[in-house]
Structure formats: structure tokens, C-alpha cells
C-alpha positions as CSV (number, residue, x, y, z in Angstrom):
1,M,8.0,-18.8,33.5
2,H,11.2,-17.0,34.0
3,F,10.9,-14.2,36.6
4,W,11.7,-11.3,34.1
5,E,9.1,-12.4,31.6
6,G,6.3,-11.0,33.7
7,L,8.0,-7.7,34.3
8,T,5.8,-4.6,33.6
9,G,6.4,-0.9,34.0
10,Q,10.2,-1.5,33.5
11,S,11.7,-0.8,37.0
12,L,8.6,-1.6,39.1
13,L,8.9,-4.8,41.0
14,G,6.5,-6.1,43.6
15,V,4.1,-8.9,44.5
16,E,1.0,-9.6,42.4
17,G,-1.3,-6.6,42.4
18,F,1.4,-4.1,43.2
19,V,1.4,-2.5,39.8
20,E,-2.4,-2.3,39.8
21,G,-2.2,-0.5,43.1
22,L,0.1,2.1,41.7
23,L,-2.2,2.9,38.8
24,P,-4.2,5.7,40.6
25,H,-0.9,7.4,41.3
26,V,0.4,7.5,37.7
27,M,-2.9,8.2,35.9
28,G,-2.8,11.6,34.4
29,K,1.0,11.6,34.1
30,M,0.9,10.3,30.6
31,K,1.8,13.7,29.0
32,I,4.9,14.2,31.2
33,R,7.7,13.4,28.8
34,E,10.4,13.3,31.5
35,I,8.8,10.1,32.8
36,P,9.9,7.2,30.5
37,K,7.0,5.9,28.4
38,G,7.1,2.4,29.9
39,Q,6.3,4.0,33.3
40,R,3.9,6.7,32.1
41,Y,1.7,4.0,30.5
42,I,2.0,1.4,33.2
43,G,-1.0,-0.9,33.1
44,R,-2.0,-0.2,29.5
45,P,-3.3,-3.1,27.6
46,S,-0.9,-4.9,25.3
47,L,-1.3,-4.7,21.6
48,E,-2.3,-8.4,21.7
49,E,-5.2,-7.5,24.0
50,L,-6.2,-4.4,22.1
51,F,-6.4,-6.2,18.7
52,R,-7.8,-9.5,19.9
53,T,-11.3,-8.7,18.7
54,A,-10.3,-6.2,16.0
55,A,-9.0,-8.6,13.4
56,H,-12.3,-9.4,11.8
57,R,-13.7,-6.0,10.9
58,K,-11.5,-3.3,9.2
59,A,-13.5,-0.4,10.6
60,H,-13.2,-1.7,14.1
61,R,-9.5,-2.4,13.6
62,D,-8.9,1.2,12.4
63,K,-10.6,2.6,15.5
64,V,-8.5,0.3,17.7
65,I,-5.4,1.6,15.9
66,S,-6.3,5.1,16.7
67,Q,-7.1,4.2,20.4
68,A,-3.7,2.3,20.7
69,I,-1.8,5.4,19.6
70,R,-3.8,8.3,21.0
71,R,-5.0,6.8,24.3
72,Y,-2.4,4.2,25.2
73,G,0.8,5.9,23.8
74,Y,1.9,3.2,21.3
75,S,3.9,4.6,18.4
76,Q,2.6,4.3,14.8
77,I,5.7,2.1,14.1
78,E,4.9,-0.2,17.1
79,V,1.3,-0.7,15.9
80,A,2.4,-1.1,12.2
81,D,5.0,-3.7,13.1
82,F,2.5,-5.6,15.3
83,L,-0.1,-5.7,12.5
84,G,2.3,-6.3,9.7
85,L,1.5,-3.0,8.0
86,H,3.7,-0.2,6.8
87,Y,3.9,2.8,9.2
88,S,2.6,5.1,6.5
89,T,-0.5,3.0,6.2
90,V,-1.1,3.4,9.9
91,S,-0.6,7.1,9.5
92,R,-3.2,7.3,6.8
93,L,-5.7,5.3,8.8
94,M,-5.2,7.6,11.8
95,K,-6.1,10.6,9.6
96,A,-9.1,8.8,8.2
97,V,-10.4,7.9,11.7
98,A,-9.9,11.5,12.8
99,K,-12.1,12.9,10.0
100,P,-15.8,13.1,10.8
101,A,-17.9,11.0,8.5
102,M,-19.3,13.0,5.6
103,V,-23.1,13.1,5.5
104,K,-24.7,12.8,2.1
105,T,-27.5,15.2,1.4
């Protein structure tokens, strides 16, 4: 494997475990837009990891889409491209997941 292929967090370099050791220092900083997104969300799971188990059930996939965007800071376009969907489809799914389920009476 080429040295740069394993690079995470953009400009953070260190021995194995270095990035994980920094996580407590950067947690909670995800809303500070002056910090580049790649550094704000250091240690976030990749889209491959997030969607590994979500491919079989649509309802689960939709929840993971919402989690990827809201919790881990992926853009709707990044998620849409990864899943082979149009970004407007991802936007509609985000709205549907956000709505509480209607209860029939």
C-alpha cells in the first residue's frame, strides 16, 4: 500500500493509533465551520462502513442515509453519488426519515 492511501484527517500524520488518540480533542468541534470538514469529522466511519449492512433493507438504508448526513457530516451529494442515487432522491429520503410516523386510529 502506498503511504498516502492510508491518510486520514487530511494533514494529520502519525503512527498507528495517533488519529484515534486525537479524537477526544476534536469531538464537539464538528459545528465550527472554520475548521475544514476533513478535520472536523476525523475518525468518522467511511460511507462503505456505514452502508455495509444497509443495502438489504430500504428502511434501514434510509436511516443510515440520515445518520451519514446529520451525524457524520457527509453531504447529500456525497451520499447520493456513493449509492448511485440522484441527490434530490436523498433529499426526499431525509425529509421522510425526519417526519414522525403517522399513527392510524
